[in-house]
C-alpha positions, 0 to 999 in steps of 0.5 A: 516543551517537547511532546514526548508521546509514547505508543506501544507497537503490537503485532499478532497480539504481542507487544513488539516495543515502544515508540516515542517521538520528540517533536522539537528535534523531529526524531523518533525512538524505538525500543524492543520489549525485553520479553519479545526479544527473549522469546524471539517469536518472529526473528524476521518480523522487521528484516535486518536492512539496517532500519531497525536493529534487533537490539535491547538498546533504544534506537534513535531515528533522526535521518527520516525527517521528510514527507514520506517518513515524517521522522518515524522508522520506515517500517512504522511510517508504512502504517500512516494513512495517506491523503484520503485516510485522514478525512475523519481525523481532519474533520474532528480537528477542525471542529476542535479548532486544532491544526492537523499539521500540529498533531504528532505522528504518534497521535495519528498512529493512536488514531490508526490503532488496530485499524490500519493496513497490515498487522501492526497495531498501535496502543497508547502506552500505559506510561505516558510522561506527565509533560505530554503537551497533547493528551494522547487519550484524547485521540483515543476518545476520537477513535471511540466516536469514529468507531461508534459512527462506523458500527452504525453504518451499513448497507444491505447490498454492495452498490454505489449508494452503499460505497458513498455512504461508507466513504462519508465516514472516512474508512479509507486506505490512503493514496492519491485517489479515494480508496475505501475499505469495506467488508461484505458478509459472505452469507447476508451480503451486508456491507460494513466499514472495512476497518472494524472487523477482520473475521472470516465471516466477511470478504474484505475489499479495497475499493477505488471509487469512481468519482470523476463522472465528468471526465468522459472516461472511467479510470477504474474501468481502465484499471480493471482491464489491466487486472484482467490482462495481468490475470491472463498472464498469470501475474498473481493478483487478488480477485477483483471485480467491478461494482455497478460497472464503475467502482474497482474492488479488489480483495485485500491480501493483508486479511486472510481467513480471519487473520491479519497479514503482516505486510510492508512496502519496499520503502517501509522495509528498506527506508528507500524513499519512493520519491527519491530517484537515486534509490528507485530502480528495479535492480534495487527491488530485485536485490531486496527480493533476493535479500529477503530470500524470496523463492526464485519463481517469485523473482521470475514473476517480479521480472514479468511484472516489470515487463508488464509495467513497461509494455503497458505504460504503468509508469507509477510503479514506485517502491510503495507499489511493491510490497512483501508479506510475512508468514509468521509460521515460517518466519519467511517473506514472499512477494505480495500479490501485484496491485495498482497495475494501471495506466497512471497517466491522463489519456486526455493529454498528449505526452511526448515522453514519460519518465518512469518511477523505477529505472531499468538498467539506469534508464527511465525513458526509452526502455529497450529489449536489451535493457530488459534482457540485461536485467534478466541476465543479472538475476538468472531469469529463464526464458526472458525473451519468451516472457517479453513476447508473451506480455507484448502479445497481451496488448491485443487481449487488453484491446478486447477487454476495453472494447467489452468494457465500452471505453471510448475509442479515443481513450483506448487509442490514446492509451495504446500509443503509449504502449512500449513496443519492444523489438 
């Protein structure tokens, strides 16, 4: 029998609609709450890219049956934790002799609850069909146990020991490397897991843990050097710092002044699978920004971010590494601060050619100045040549930073050889 789990989708304290899932057919269903449509408080909450339509009828989603979306509408799939985000969930399943792959995505969303990235929240519907195969309330009981453990977990200071303690209880943000969410009390410095409180009493950080002590270099130091360089180029990023000179911590842009900020990736807004090269291009990203009516000065910064990624060989600049943030007061979208700017390759390996996640002028390798200027011309970027020169010259600035951070010389030289020299 199919699991017809139903869950409420909530944002800014209002029920947006209900989400259902049929596991036999691996497709989902979404229907707006009639009161939400009637009041129409946030007309542009889900941009009209054809993913979710602003209609009272039930919408069926059957074309997103892949690893990225798992049958969900892409705007909802953005909320699913990735890899490290499931540590506690998997541990509970193992103790219950359940297979993680047999747990529905609706149940995982119930586990995410109000603790996910961004502002979307998920609550078990009060009207659960009687033929539900796995009781979704069981997941909420797991959540209570998890939160109970997290409430008892804290540290008086921000250091490696505190981070590893919190990491053990699974406060994680997903991604290919271990990232944890922490909250640091502004006055006392007390550290708690970062998904149980979003008040303005805390600074809310996403922390990338340095756990590869045997590599001979620190990936988080590399990312920090990229952050420092990007800052000098006036690329908008959240304030960041190093913890114990090895863990990279950046303030979250989805938490501000005690409020949740609605955030979606380019993949979530459009349904473009970030793993699909056919849709993975900077041109698509610029077109999306224009569709969202992003101010032109932010379009120009998007160009600078593109140039930075090319010059500094950040080849993992895929569509989920570009996000947009929503202002519920103005009903408008903006670029999110840049994130995941780093050298994504292994500097201990020799790469003859590296293919980019996002193409530029239909090219993923051997990007030239002409390719960048073609993009600039298409999107009316002022002083594009000057932007390219500015970013190119910043490689010297980067060298100063990595020397100060005491990265091994052979690592610095390995990264430098992959920098793109634009004639």
